[in-house]
C-alpha positions as CSV (number, residue, x, y, z in Angstrom):
1,F,-47.8,17.3,-22.9
2,L,-50.4,18.0,-20.2
3,E,-53.0,20.5,-21.4
4,I,-54.1,23.1,-18.9
5,E,-57.6,24.3,-19.4
6,N,-57.7,27.0,-16.7
7,K,-56.1,28.3,-13.5
8,E,-57.9,25.7,-11.4
9,D,-56.4,22.9,-13.4
10,F,-53.0,24.5,-13.2
11,R,-53.4,24.9,-9.4
12,K,-54.3,21.2,-9.0
13,F,-51.4,20.2,-11.3
14,K,-48.9,22.3,-9.2
15,E,-50.2,20.9,-5.9
16,D,-49.9,17.3,-7.2
17,L,-46.4,18.1,-8.5
18,L,-45.3,19.6,-5.1
19,K,-46.9,16.6,-3.2
20,R,-44.9,14.1,-5.3
21,A,-41.7,16.1,-5.0
22,K,-42.2,16.3,-1.2
23,E,-42.9,12.6,-0.9
24,K,-39.8,11.8,-3.0
25,A,-37.6,14.1,-0.9
26,N,-39.0,12.6,2.4
27,A,-38.3,9.1,1.1
28,R,-34.7,10.0,0.5
29,K,-34.1,12.4,3.4
30,P,-36.6,12.2,6.3
31,S,-35.1,15.3,8.0
32,Y,-36.0,17.3,4.9
33,E,-39.6,17.9,5.8
34,T,-38.9,20.8,8.2
35,Q,-36.8,22.6,5.6
36,S,-38.2,24.4,2.6
37,P,-36.1,25.2,-0.5
38,K,-37.6,28.6,-1.0
């Protein structure tokens, strides 16, 4: 499991995760980019 040293690492990890999720969603559904799940 990924070890999180501090809040900065956690922030980077979250941003990377969101970026990957967005890219995956856009690859599946191009119209998704204007919508946000939350």
